[in-house]
FIFI-245653 format. One record per residue (C-alpha): x, y, z; residue in three letters; chain. Coordinates in nm, 2 decimals. Layout:
<atoms>
{{X; Y; Z}; ALA; A},
...
</atoms>
This chain:
<atoms>
{{6.76; 3.89; -6.85}; MET; A},
{{6.65; 3.55; -6.74}; GLU; A},
{{6.58; 3.31; -7.02}; GLU; A},
{{6.21; 3.22; -7.06}; LYS; A},
{{6.10; 2.87; -6.99}; SER; A},
{{5.95; 2.64; -7.24}; ILE; A},
{{5.62; 2.69; -7.06}; GLU; A},
{{5.64; 3.07; -7.10}; GLN; A},
{{5.73; 3.05; -7.46}; LYS; A},
{{5.44; 2.81; -7.53}; ALA; A},
{{5.20; 3.04; -7.35}; ALA; A},
{{5.31; 3.34; -7.55}; GLU; A},
{{5.26; 3.14; -7.87}; GLN; A},
{{4.91; 3.03; -7.76}; ARG; A},
{{4.83; 3.39; -7.67}; GLN; A},
{{4.95; 3.52; -8.01}; GLN; A},
{{4.76; 3.25; -8.19}; ASN; A},
{{4.44; 3.34; -8.00}; PHE; A},
{{4.47; 3.71; -8.08}; MET; A},
{{4.54; 3.63; -8.45}; GLN; A},
{{4.24; 3.40; -8.47}; PHE; A},
{{4.02; 3.68; -8.33}; VAL; A},
{{4.14; 3.96; -8.56}; ILE; A},
{{4.13; 3.73; -8.86}; ASN; A},
{{3.76; 3.72; -8.81}; HIS; A},
{{3.73; 4.10; -8.80}; GLY; A},
{{3.72; 4.16; -8.43}; TYR; A},
{{3.96; 4.37; -8.22}; SER; A},
{{4.13; 4.24; -7.91}; ILE; A},
{{4.32; 4.35; -7.60}; MET; A},
{{4.54; 4.14; -7.37}; LYS; A},
{{4.53; 4.21; -7.00}; HIS; A},
{{4.76; 4.08; -6.72}; GLU; A},
{{4.60; 4.04; -6.38}; ILE; A},
{{4.75; 3.96; -6.04}; ASP; A},
{{4.57; 3.75; -5.78}; THR; A},
{{4.61; 3.79; -5.41}; LYS; A},
{{4.80; 3.46; -5.39}; ASP; A},
{{5.05; 3.57; -5.65}; ASP; A},
{{4.93; 3.40; -5.97}; TYR; A},
{{4.94; 3.60; -6.29}; GLU; A},
{{4.63; 3.56; -6.51}; LEU; A},
{{4.60; 3.62; -6.88}; CYS; A},
{{4.27; 3.79; -6.97}; LEU; A},
{{4.15; 3.89; -7.32}; PHE; A},
{{3.88; 4.12; -7.42}; SER; A},
{{3.72; 4.16; -7.77}; ILE; A},
{{3.49; 4.41; -7.93}; VAL; A},
{{3.33; 4.46; -8.27}; ASN; A},
{{3.44; 4.81; -8.35}; GLU; A},
{{3.17; 4.84; -8.62}; ASP; A},
{{2.90; 4.81; -8.36}; VAL; A},
{{2.82; 5.10; -8.12}; PRO; A},
{{2.73; 5.05; -7.75}; PRO; A},
{{2.39; 4.89; -7.73}; PRO; A},
{{2.24; 5.12; -7.47}; PHE; A},
{{2.22; 5.50; -7.48}; LYS; A},
{{2.27; 5.54; -7.11}; GLN; A},
{{2.62; 5.41; -7.14}; PHE; A},
{{2.90; 5.59; -7.32}; LYS; A},
{{3.11; 5.28; -7.35}; THR; A},
{{3.02; 4.91; -7.41}; LYS; A},
{{2.90; 4.72; -7.10}; PRO; A},
{{3.13; 4.43; -7.00}; PRO; A},
{{3.03; 4.06; -7.01}; VAL; A},
{{3.27; 3.81; -6.87}; PHE; A},
{{3.31; 3.45; -6.99}; PHE; A},
{{3.50; 3.18; -6.79}; GLN; A},
{{3.58; 2.84; -6.94}; HIS; A},
{{3.57; 2.50; -6.76}; GLY; A},
{{3.82; 2.23; -6.67}; LEU; A},
{{4.08; 2.13; -6.93}; PHE; A},
{{3.98; 2.43; -7.13}; ASP; A},
{{4.08; 2.79; -7.23}; SER; A},
{{3.96; 3.11; -7.39}; CYS; A},
{{3.96; 2.93; -7.73}; PHE; A},
{{3.64; 2.74; -7.67}; SER; A},
{{3.43; 3.06; -7.67}; SER; A},
{{3.55; 3.17; -8.02}; VAL; A},
{{3.64; 2.85; -8.21}; LEU; A},
{{3.31; 2.81; -8.39}; ASP; A},
{{3.36; 3.16; -8.54}; GLY; A},
{{3.12; 3.46; -8.61}; PRO; A},
{{2.75; 3.41; -8.59}; LYS; A},
{{2.81; 3.09; -8.38}; LYS; A},
{{3.06; 3.14; -8.10}; ALA; A},
{{2.92; 3.30; -7.78}; ILE; A},
{{3.20; 3.56; -7.75}; SER; A},
{{3.16; 3.68; -8.11}; PHE; A},
{{2.78; 3.70; -8.08}; LEU; A},
{{2.80; 3.91; -7.77}; LEU; A},
{{3.06; 4.14; -7.94}; ALA; A},
{{2.82; 4.18; -8.23}; ASP; A},
{{2.55; 4.30; -7.99}; GLU; A},
{{2.78; 4.58; -7.87}; GLY; A},
{{2.93; 4.43; -7.55}; TYR; A},
{{3.29; 4.44; -7.44}; HIS; A},
{{3.35; 4.07; -7.40}; VAL; A},
{{3.62; 3.96; -7.14}; PHE; A},
{{3.74; 3.60; -7.17}; ILE; A},
{{3.92; 3.45; -6.87}; GLY; A},
{{4.19; 3.19; -6.84}; ASN; A},
{{4.22; 2.99; -6.53}; SER; A},
{{4.56; 2.97; -6.35}; ARG; A},
{{4.83; 2.76; -6.52}; VAL; A},
{{4.59; 2.65; -6.80}; ASN; A},
{{4.86; 2.71; -7.06}; GLY; A},
{{4.77; 3.08; -7.12}; PHE; A},
{{4.80; 3.20; -6.76}; SER; A},
{{5.14; 3.06; -6.65}; VAL; A},
{{5.29; 3.33; -6.44}; GLY; A},
{{5.36; 3.34; -6.07}; HIS; A},
{{5.54; 3.61; -5.87}; LYS; A},
{{5.73; 3.37; -5.65}; LYS; A},
{{5.74; 3.03; -5.81}; TYR; A},
{{5.82; 2.87; -6.15}; THR; A},
{{5.65; 2.56; -6.29}; GLU; A},
{{5.94; 2.35; -6.15}; ARG; A},
{{5.83; 2.42; -5.79}; LYS; A},
{{5.57; 2.21; -5.61}; ASP; A},
{{5.41; 2.52; -5.47}; ALA; A},
{{5.33; 2.64; -5.82}; TYR; A},
{{5.09; 2.35; -5.87}; TRP; A},
{{4.95; 2.37; -5.52}; SER; A},
{{4.58; 2.46; -5.58}; PHE; A},
{{4.24; 2.32; -5.64}; GLY; A},
{{3.94; 2.50; -5.81}; TRP; A},
{{3.85; 2.64; -5.46}; GLN; A},
{{4.15; 2.87; -5.49}; HIS; A},
{{4.03; 2.99; -5.83}; MET; A},
{{3.70; 3.07; -5.66}; ALA; A},
{{3.87; 3.24; -5.37}; GLU; A},
{{4.14; 3.44; -5.57}; PHE; A},
{{4.09; 3.43; -5.95}; ASP; A},
{{3.72; 3.53; -5.94}; VAL; A},
{{3.77; 3.85; -5.74}; PRO; A},
{{4.09; 3.94; -5.92}; ALA; A},
{{3.91; 3.92; -6.26}; ASN; A},
{{3.60; 4.11; -6.14}; LEU; A},
{{3.78; 4.39; -5.97}; ASN; A},
{{4.01; 4.45; -6.27}; TYR; A},
{{3.73; 4.44; -6.53}; VAL; A},
{{3.50; 4.68; -6.34}; LEU; A},
{{3.78; 4.93; -6.28}; GLU; A},
{{3.90; 4.90; -6.64}; PHE; A},
{{3.55; 4.96; -6.79}; THR; A},
{{3.43; 5.19; -6.51}; GLU; A},
{{3.12; 5.00; -6.46}; PHE; A},
{{2.98; 4.90; -6.11}; SER; A},
{{2.85; 4.56; -6.21}; LYS; A},
{{2.90; 4.29; -6.47}; ILE; A},
{{2.72; 3.99; -6.63}; CYS; A},
{{2.92; 3.67; -6.57}; TYR; A},
{{2.89; 3.36; -6.79}; ILE; A},
{{3.06; 3.04; -6.67}; GLY; A},
{{3.08; 2.70; -6.83}; HIS; A},
{{3.14; 2.38; -6.62}; SER; A},
{{3.42; 2.45; -6.37}; GLN; A},
{{3.37; 2.82; -6.45}; GLY; A},
{{3.03; 2.79; -6.28}; THR; A},
{{3.19; 2.60; -5.98}; SER; A},
{{3.43; 2.89; -5.93}; GLN; A},
{{3.15; 3.14; -5.92}; MET; A},
{{2.91; 2.94; -5.70}; PHE; A},
{{3.21; 2.88; -5.46}; GLY; A},
{{3.30; 3.25; -5.47}; ALA; A},
{{2.94; 3.36; -5.39}; LEU; A},
{{2.92; 3.11; -5.10}; CYS; A},
{{3.24; 3.23; -4.95}; LEU; A},
{{3.12; 3.59; -4.99}; ASP; A},
{{2.79; 3.53; -4.82}; LYS; A},
{{2.95; 3.32; -4.54}; LYS; A},
{{3.20; 3.60; -4.46}; ARG; A},
{{2.93; 3.87; -4.46}; LYS; A},
{{2.72; 3.67; -4.21}; LEU; A},
{{3.01; 3.60; -3.97}; THR; A},
{{3.17; 3.95; -4.00}; ASN; A},
{{3.47; 3.76; -4.13}; TYR; A},
{{3.68; 4.06; -4.24}; TRP; A},
{{3.62; 4.25; -3.92}; GLU; A},
{{3.73; 3.95; -3.70}; ASN; A},
{{4.00; 3.81; -3.92}; GLN; A},
{{4.36; 3.80; -3.81}; ASN; A},
{{4.52; 3.89; -4.14}; LYS; A},
{{4.85; 3.74; -4.07}; GLY; A},
{{4.70; 3.40; -3.99}; LYS; A},
{{4.48; 3.43; -4.30}; GLU; A},
{{4.79; 3.48; -4.52}; SER; A},
{{4.93; 3.15; -4.38}; ASP; A},
{{4.62; 2.95; -4.42}; SER; A},
{{4.55; 3.02; -4.79}; THR; A},
{{4.87; 2.86; -4.92}; GLU; A},
{{4.90; 2.49; -4.97}; ILE; A},
{{5.24; 2.35; -4.88}; ASN; A},
{{5.33; 2.03; -5.06}; LEU; A},
{{5.66; 2.00; -4.88}; GLU; A},
{{5.56; 1.81; -4.57}; LYS; A},
{{5.64; 1.97; -4.24}; SER; A},
{{5.52; 1.93; -3.88}; ASP; A},
{{5.30; 2.23; -3.90}; SER; A},
{{5.16; 2.23; -4.26}; ASN; A},
{{5.13; 1.91; -4.44}; GLU; A},
{{4.89; 1.74; -4.68}; ILE; A},
{{4.78; 1.39; -4.59}; ASN; A},
{{4.80; 1.18; -4.90}; LEU; A},
{{4.63; 0.88; -4.75}; GLU; A},
{{4.27; 0.79; -4.84}; ASN; A},
{{4.01; 0.69; -4.58}; ASP; A},
{{4.11; 0.32; -4.60}; SER; A},
{{4.49; 0.39; -4.63}; ASN; A},
{{4.52; 0.19; -4.94}; GLU; A},
{{4.51; 0.25; -5.32}; ILE; A},
{{4.30; 0.01; -5.51}; ASN; A},
{{4.39; -0.03; -5.88}; LEU; A},
{{4.21; -0.35; -5.95}; GLU; A},
{{4.04; -0.38; -6.29}; LYS; A},
{{3.67; -0.35; -6.31}; SER; A},
{{3.44; -0.53; -6.55}; ASP; A},
{{3.39; -0.23; -6.78}; SER; A},
{{3.70; -0.02; -6.76}; THR; A},
{{4.07; -0.06; -6.71}; GLU; A},
{{4.34; 0.18; -6.60}; ILE; A},
{{4.70; 0.07; -6.63}; ASN; A},
{{4.94; 0.30; -6.46}; LEU; A},
{{5.29; 0.18; -6.52}; GLU; A},
{{5.59; 0.40; -6.46}; LYS; A},
{{5.85; 0.34; -6.73}; SER; A},
{{6.22; 0.43; -6.72}; ASP; A},
{{6.14; 0.77; -6.88}; SER; A},
{{5.88; 0.86; -6.61}; ASN; A},
{{5.58; 0.82; -6.85}; GLU; A},
{{5.24; 0.70; -6.75}; ILE; A},
{{5.04; 0.46; -6.96}; ASN; A},
{{4.67; 0.54; -6.94}; LEU; A},
{{4.45; 0.29; -7.11}; GLU; A},
{{4.08; 0.23; -7.14}; LYS; A},
{{3.89; -0.04; -7.31}; ASN; A},
{{3.72; 0.00; -7.65}; ASP; A},
{{3.40; 0.13; -7.51}; SER; A},
{{3.57; 0.45; -7.40}; ASN; A},
{{3.83; 0.46; -7.68}; GLU; A},
{{4.09; 0.67; -7.50}; ILE; A},
{{4.43; 0.50; -7.53}; ASN; A},
{{4.76; 0.66; -7.46}; LEU; A},
{{5.05; 0.41; -7.50}; ASP; A},
{{5.38; 0.46; -7.33}; GLU; A},
{{5.55; 0.58; -7.65}; ASN; A},
{{5.31; 0.86; -7.71}; ASP; A},
{{5.51; 1.18; -7.71}; SER; A},
{{5.20; 1.38; -7.61}; ASN; A},
{{5.11; 1.20; -7.29}; GLU; A},
{{4.81; 1.31; -7.10}; LEU; A},
{{4.99; 1.33; -6.77}; LEU; A},
{{5.33; 1.49; -6.74}; ASN; A},
{{5.52; 1.32; -6.47}; GLN; A},
{{5.88; 1.40; -6.45}; ASP; A},
{{5.91; 1.41; -6.07}; PRO; A},
{{6.22; 1.62; -6.10}; ASN; A},
{{6.07; 1.90; -6.30}; SER; A},
{{5.71; 1.91; -6.16}; HIS; A},
{{5.56; 2.07; -6.47}; GLY; A},
{{5.81; 2.10; -6.75}; GLU; A},
{{5.64; 1.98; -7.06}; ILE; A},
{{5.74; 1.83; -7.39}; GLU; A},
{{5.61; 2.05; -7.67}; LEU; A},
{{5.57; 1.96; -8.03}; LEU; A},
{{5.78; 2.19; -8.25}; PRO; A},
{{5.48; 2.35; -8.42}; ASP; A},
{{5.34; 2.47; -8.09}; GLU; A},
{{5.63; 2.72; -8.08}; ILE; A},
{{5.73; 2.78; -8.44}; THR; A},
{{5.40; 2.77; -8.63}; GLU; A},
{{5.18; 3.07; -8.61}; ASN; A},
{{4.82; 3.14; -8.71}; ILE; A},
{{4.88; 3.36; -9.01}; GLU; A},
{{4.70; 3.68; -9.09}; GLU; A},
{{4.43; 3.62; -9.34}; GLU; A},
{{4.09; 3.76; -9.43}; LYS; A},
{{3.80; 3.52; -9.34}; ILE; A},
{{3.52; 3.53; -9.60}; ASP; A},
{{3.66; 3.86; -9.74}; GLY; A},
{{3.61; 4.05; -9.41}; LYS; A},
{{3.85; 4.31; -9.30}; LYS; A},
{{4.12; 4.22; -9.04}; ILE; A},
{{4.06; 4.34; -8.69}; GLY; A},
{{4.33; 4.49; -8.48}; ARG; A},
{{4.53; 4.42; -8.16}; ILE; A},
{{4.46; 4.72; -7.93}; ILE; A},
{{4.75; 4.80; -7.70}; GLU; A},
{{4.64; 4.85; -7.34}; VAL; A},
{{4.75; 5.19; -7.19}; ASP; A},
{{4.99; 5.08; -6.92}; GLN; A},
{{4.97; 5.40; -6.73}; GLU; A},
{{4.60; 5.35; -6.70}; PHE; A},
{{4.65; 4.99; -6.60}; VAL; A},
{{4.89; 5.10; -6.33}; LYS; A},
{{4.63; 5.34; -6.19}; LYS; A},
{{4.37; 5.06; -6.19}; ILE; A},
{{4.60; 4.82; -6.01}; LYS; A},
{{4.70; 5.08; -5.75}; ASP; A},
{{4.33; 5.15; -5.69}; LYS; A},
{{4.25; 4.78; -5.65}; ILE; A},
{{4.55; 4.74; -5.42}; GLN; A},
{{4.42; 5.02; -5.20}; ALA; A},
{{4.08; 4.84; -5.15}; LYS; A},
{{4.01; 4.68; -4.82}; SER; A},
{{3.97; 4.30; -4.82}; ASP; A},
{{3.61; 4.34; -4.74}; LYS; A},
{{3.55; 4.55; -5.05}; GLU; A},
{{3.79; 4.35; -5.27}; TYR; A},
{{3.64; 4.01; -5.19}; PHE; A},
{{3.28; 4.13; -5.22}; ASP; A},
{{3.14; 3.92; -5.51}; ILE; A},
{{2.76; 3.93; -5.51}; SER; A},
{{2.74; 4.31; -5.53}; ASP; A},
{{2.96; 4.32; -5.83}; LYS; A},
{{2.73; 4.10; -6.04}; LEU; A},
{{2.42; 4.19; -6.24}; GLU; A},
{{2.37; 3.83; -6.35}; MET; A},
{{2.54; 3.50; -6.32}; PHE; A},
{{2.47; 3.27; -6.61}; ILE; A},
{{2.57; 2.91; -6.55}; ALA; A},
{{2.61; 2.68; -6.86}; LEU; A},
{{2.63; 2.31; -6.76}; ALA; A},
{{2.65; 2.40; -6.39}; PRO; A},
{{2.88; 2.19; -6.18}; VAL; A},
{{2.85; 2.19; -5.80}; CYS; A},
{{2.76; 1.84; -5.69}; TYR; A},
{{2.93; 1.56; -5.88}; VAL; A},
{{2.82; 1.25; -5.70}; GLY; A},
{{2.64; 1.12; -6.01}; ASN; A},
{{2.90; 1.21; -6.27}; VAL; A},
{{2.90; 0.98; -6.57}; GLY; A},
{{3.24; 1.06; -6.72}; ASN; A},
{{3.46; 0.75; -6.72}; ALA; A},
{{3.78; 0.93; -6.68}; LEU; A},
{{3.67; 1.12; -6.36}; LEU; A},
{{3.49; 0.81; -6.22}; ILE; A},
{{3.81; 0.61; -6.25}; ASN; A},
{{4.01; 0.89; -6.10}; LEU; A},
{{3.79; 0.88; -5.80}; ALA; A},
{{3.70; 0.51; -5.76}; SER; A},
{{4.06; 0.39; -5.81}; PHE; A},
{{4.21; 0.66; -5.59}; ASN; A},
{{4.43; 0.75; -5.88}; THR; A},
{{4.48; 1.11; -5.75}; ASP; A},
{{4.65; 0.96; -5.44}; PHE; A},
{{4.88; 0.75; -5.65}; LEU; A},
{{4.98; 1.04; -5.88}; LEU; A},
{{5.05; 1.27; -5.59}; MET; A},
{{5.27; 1.01; -5.42}; LYS; A},
{{5.46; 0.96; -5.75}; MET; A},
{{5.55; 1.33; -5.75}; GLY; A},
{{5.32; 1.42; -6.04}; ILE; A},
{{5.18; 1.77; -6.03}; ARG; A},
{{5.04; 1.85; -6.37}; LYS; A},
{{4.78; 1.74; -6.62}; VAL; A},
{{4.85; 1.86; -6.98}; ASP; A},
{{4.56; 1.83; -7.23}; THR; A},
{{4.67; 2.07; -7.49}; HIS; A},
{{4.82; 1.80; -7.70}; ALA; A},
{{4.73; 1.44; -7.64}; PRO; A},
{{4.37; 1.32; -7.69}; LEU; A},
{{4.26; 1.58; -7.94}; LEU; A},
{{4.58; 1.60; -8.13}; ARG; A},
{{4.56; 1.23; -8.20}; LYS; A},
{{4.28; 1.30; -8.44}; PHE; A},
{{4.49; 1.54; -8.65}; ALA; A},
{{4.78; 1.29; -8.67}; GLU; A},
{{4.57; 1.00; -8.80}; LEU; A},
{{4.64; 0.85; -9.14}; LYS; A},
{{4.36; 0.86; -9.40}; SER; A},
{{4.21; 0.53; -9.30}; SER; A},
{{3.83; 0.56; -9.29}; LYS; A},
{{3.81; 0.31; -9.00}; THR; A},
{{4.06; 0.51; -8.79}; ASN; A},
{{3.89; 0.84; -8.87}; VAL; A},
{{3.55; 0.70; -8.78}; SER; A},
{{3.68; 0.56; -8.46}; LYS; A},
{{3.86; 0.88; -8.37}; ALA; A},
{{3.55; 1.10; -8.44}; VAL; A},
{{3.35; 0.87; -8.22}; SER; A},
{{3.61; 0.88; -7.94}; GLY; A},
{{3.65; 1.25; -7.96}; LEU; A},
{{3.27; 1.31; -7.94}; LEU; A},
{{3.26; 1.09; -7.63}; LYS; A},
{{3.56; 1.27; -7.47}; PHE; A},
{{3.41; 1.61; -7.54}; LEU; A},
{{3.07; 1.49; -7.41}; ASP; A},
{{2.88; 1.66; -7.69}; GLY; A},
{{2.59; 1.52; -7.89}; SER; A},
{{2.57; 1.82; -8.12}; GLN; A},
{{2.94; 1.88; -8.21}; ILE; A},
{{3.00; 1.91; -8.58}; ASP; A},
{{3.25; 1.64; -8.68}; PRO; A},
{{3.38; 1.88; -8.95}; LYS; A},
{{3.52; 2.10; -8.68}; ASN; A},
{{3.72; 1.83; -8.50}; LEU; A},
{{4.05; 1.90; -8.68}; PRO; A},
{{4.02; 2.27; -8.57}; LEU; A},
{{3.94; 2.16; -8.21}; TYR; A},
{{4.23; 1.92; -8.21}; SER; A},
{{4.47; 2.21; -8.27}; LYS; A},
{{4.34; 2.47; -8.02}; TYR; A},
{{4.12; 2.31; -7.75}; LEU; A},
{{4.26; 2.20; -7.42}; GLY; A},
{{4.41; 2.34; -7.10}; GLY; A},
{{4.64; 2.24; -6.82}; ASP; A},
{{4.56; 2.21; -6.46}; THR; A},
{{4.71; 2.06; -6.14}; SER; A},
{{4.68; 1.71; -6.01}; ILE; A},
{{4.56; 1.88; -5.69}; MET; A},
{{4.27; 2.03; -5.87}; ASN; A},
{{4.17; 1.68; -6.00}; LEU; A},
{{4.22; 1.56; -5.64}; ARG; A},
{{3.95; 1.81; -5.52}; GLN; A},
{{3.71; 1.69; -5.78}; TRP; A},
{{3.79; 1.32; -5.69}; ALA; A},
{{3.71; 1.40; -5.33}; PHE; A},
{{3.38; 1.56; -5.42}; GLU; A},
{{3.28; 1.26; -5.64}; ILE; A},
{{3.37; 1.02; -5.35}; ARG; A},
{{3.20; 1.22; -5.08}; LYS; A},
{{2.91; 1.35; -5.29}; LYS; A},
{{2.94; 1.70; -5.14}; ARG; A},
{{3.01; 2.05; -5.27}; PHE; A},
{{3.29; 2.14; -5.04}; HIS; A},
{{3.62; 2.33; -5.00}; ARG; A},
{{3.96; 2.17; -5.06}; PHE; A},
{{4.03; 1.87; -4.84}; ASP; A},
{{4.38; 1.87; -4.69}; TYR; A},
{{4.35; 1.50; -4.61}; GLY; A},
{{4.31; 1.47; -4.23}; SER; A},
{{4.16; 1.64; -3.93}; SER; A},
{{4.50; 1.78; -3.83}; LYS; A},
{{4.57; 1.94; -4.17}; THR; A},
{{4.21; 2.07; -4.22}; ASN; A},
{{4.22; 2.23; -3.88}; LYS; A},
{{4.53; 2.42; -3.98}; LEU; A},
{{4.35; 2.58; -4.27}; HIS; A},
{{3.99; 2.62; -4.15}; TYR; A},
{{3.84; 2.78; -3.84}; SER; A},
{{3.51; 2.65; -3.68}; GLU; A},
{{3.33; 2.96; -3.81}; SER; A},
{{3.39; 2.86; -4.17}; GLU; A},
{{3.18; 2.54; -4.12}; TYR; A},
{{2.80; 2.54; -4.17}; CYS; A},
{{2.52; 2.35; -4.01}; GLU; A},
{{2.53; 2.06; -4.26}; MET; A},
{{2.89; 1.99; -4.15}; ASP; A},
{{2.82; 1.93; -3.79}; LEU; A},
{{2.81; 1.59; -3.63}; ASP; A},
{{2.53; 1.45; -3.41}; ARG; A},
{{2.66; 1.64; -3.11}; LYS; A},
{{2.65; 1.96; -3.32}; LYS; A},
{{3.03; 1.99; -3.32}; LYS; A},
{{3.26; 2.05; -3.61}; VAL; A},
{{3.42; 1.74; -3.75}; ASN; A},
{{3.75; 1.86; -3.90}; PHE; A},
{{3.79; 1.52; -4.08}; LYS; A},
{{3.60; 1.69; -4.36}; ASN; A},
{{3.65; 2.04; -4.50}; PRO; A},
{{3.38; 2.30; -4.48}; PRO; A},
{{3.09; 2.28; -4.73}; SER; A},
{{3.01; 2.55; -4.97}; PHE; A},
{{2.67; 2.65; -4.83}; ASP; A},
{{2.45; 2.72; -5.13}; LEU; A},
{{2.15; 2.78; -4.91}; SER; A},
{{2.31; 3.12; -4.81}; LEU; A},
{{2.27; 3.26; -5.16}; LEU; A},
{{2.00; 3.52; -5.19}; GLU; A},
{{1.74; 3.57; -5.46}; GLU; A},
{{1.84; 3.85; -5.70}; GLY; A},
{{2.18; 3.91; -5.55}; ASN; A},
{{2.29; 3.83; -5.82}; PRO; A},
{{2.02; 3.70; -6.06}; LYS; A},
{{2.11; 3.34; -6.13}; ILE; A},
{{2.04; 3.17; -6.46}; VAL; A},
{{2.09; 2.79; -6.53}; LEU; A},
{{2.12; 2.61; -6.86}; PHE; A},
{{2.16; 2.23; -6.83}; TYR; A},
{{2.12; 1.92; -7.05}; GLY; A},
{{1.98; 1.57; -7.02}; ASP; A},
{{2.27; 1.43; -7.21}; GLN; A},
{{2.53; 1.58; -6.98}; ASP; A},
{{2.75; 1.32; -6.81}; ARG; A},
{{2.96; 1.58; -6.62}; LEU; A},
{{2.68; 1.80; -6.49}; ALA; A},
{{2.45; 1.51; -6.44}; ASP; A},
{{2.08; 1.58; -6.42}; LEU; A},
{{2.05; 1.44; -6.07}; LYS; A},
{{2.33; 1.66; -5.95}; ASP; A},
{{2.18; 1.97; -6.11}; VAL; A},
{{1.84; 1.89; -5.95}; GLU; A},
{{2.02; 1.87; -5.61}; LEU; A},
{{2.17; 2.21; -5.68}; LEU; A},
{{1.83; 2.35; -5.75}; LEU; A},
{{1.69; 2.19; -5.44}; LYS; A},
{{1.97; 2.33; -5.22}; THR; A},
{{1.91; 2.69; -5.34}; LEU; A},
{{1.64; 2.84; -5.12}; LYS; A},
{{1.48; 3.03; -5.41}; PHE; A},
{{1.38; 2.98; -5.77}; LYS; A},
{{1.65; 3.09; -6.01}; PRO; A},
{{1.58; 3.40; -6.23}; PHE; A},
{{1.56; 3.17; -6.53}; TYR; A},
{{1.63; 2.80; -6.59}; THR; A},
{{1.64; 2.60; -6.92}; GLN; A},
{{1.66; 2.23; -6.95}; ARG; A},
{{1.78; 2.11; -7.29}; ASP; A},
{{1.69; 1.75; -7.36}; LYS; A},
{{1.95; 1.70; -7.64}; ASP; A},
{{2.25; 1.89; -7.49}; PHE; A},
{{2.57; 1.73; -7.35}; GLY; A},
{{2.84; 1.91; -7.15}; HIS; A},
{{3.04; 2.07; -7.43}; MET; A},
{{2.74; 2.14; -7.65}; ASP; A},
{{2.70; 2.46; -7.45}; TYR; A},
{{3.02; 2.60; -7.60}; VAL; A},
{{3.06; 2.40; -7.92}; LEU; A},
{{2.72; 2.26; -8.00}; GLY; A},
{{2.57; 2.33; -8.35}; MET; A},
{{2.23; 2.43; -8.19}; ASN; A},
{{2.37; 2.64; -7.91}; ALA; A},
{{2.35; 2.98; -8.10}; PRO; A},
{{1.97; 2.94; -8.16}; GLU; A},
{{1.87; 2.74; -7.85}; LYS; A},
{{2.10; 2.90; -7.58}; VAL; A},
{{2.30; 3.21; -7.69}; TYR; A},
{{1.99; 3.38; -7.83}; LYS; A},
{{1.83; 3.35; -7.49}; LYS; A},
{{2.14; 3.47; -7.31}; ILE; A},
{{2.16; 3.78; -7.52}; ILE; A},
{{1.79; 3.85; -7.45}; GLU; A},
{{1.84; 3.81; -7.08}; LEU; A},
{{2.14; 4.04; -7.06}; ILE; A},
{{1.97; 4.30; -7.28}; LYS; A},
{{1.66; 4.30; -7.06}; ASN; A},
{{1.88; 4.35; -6.75}; ILE; A},
{{2.03; 4.67; -6.88}; TYR; A},
{{1.69; 4.79; -7.01}; GLN; A},
{{1.54; 4.74; -6.66}; GLU; A},
{{1.84; 4.93; -6.52}; GLU; A},
{{1.77; 5.22; -6.76}; LYS; A},
{{1.40; 5.23; -6.64}; LYS; A},
{{1.52; 5.24; -6.27}; ASP; A},
</atoms>
């Protein structure tokens, strides 16, 4: 038997910690393993409160609700605040079967059928590929597992980008009879990003001006120096208070160009477990083993589906609830992402052979490692609140967050975000040049907004996600957004609302909410989750009347 990699061992420990955290609070949990069409293996959890019956008499089992986290995050953010506060626990208390996703290679979902983390191809994806492959894989599995025909989907941040992207792809394909006309062999070739340059399939790593500008601005500074140990020194000034020196063992960016993803783990990430304990005297929940014969039947049934049926997204959704929705990012106010885009840092990191960003340890864990100096603690709390972009996060919870928040992603995913910040468009992955984009996209995948003055496709840019194609009520779309959000900036959300050709089913603007307040904010249960539960309940009650 092949020895497990450090990444696989760490993933198993995180998965075990998550399950123990859930059952310690009295809930029962299942772990599911899902395969995507491009060969990634996703880790999905589902939780139930076994003391609560199904909420609607017309259903013999509990209706499914799906939660998808954002960038640099994992399943943990939906439960960390505990019972009566965390969104997943509150939904379970209402009698729902709550499925919690993990994006590809986020530290929980680390498997791939062909590649290991040492291979470039393993890291070859942007969030577009999560929209194209992860979303349908999750939806098909959950609906077959629960034997429901539709599901309510809740996304936060990049979790909303994935769903908006998936819906746009779905609508575009239906309009162009994509599956009927598609050459499946060619489609298989076009969906894989090849980082090993060749004459026929390459990624252009040059920016528009063919240069990388790393000059210091008046307000921020990024110092990217490669040391003998292949570490990257990422520094900012005091106003942004994120400082990772070259000796920090938990660097934000892993950049051993020979390993392309092997990580240095703290010993406790593998050896220390969350122990079984009763929380507030409650009974311990249980880990429910999934019937593997049933799962095999499900996967065989999914495998037998036509591409047209498998990739149909809109007809599988009752409601899409978007927390801190992120489509357009031209007005993003987060310093880290601004610097990534404006200094073309993504190009530099790609050329240096760096493939992965690991946020499980560094910035948050610094808080837990601080000495008892009041000055240091005060500065750390301030810095962490800024990093989390939350105005309502309880500082008392920061030590807990420092242990369990965070998630990995690829540099190529950040590269997609950097392109969108620079170009102020909601578009598919940019392969870097007209030549390489033309290899991956056909003219039929472009929309009217992509055409030049002569009404011809300009392959210099990738196709846009055309939000104007989405239809009212298919699915019902709900938006929650905040004035204090520097990632889902108010101007960008207003542009999203303007681009949609209909008024969403429900919108709520929260004046005092930042980006992470929608999953960790102290006021989220009362101001946001209560309304979400009401909306979902009303959907199923209307279905009963019909």
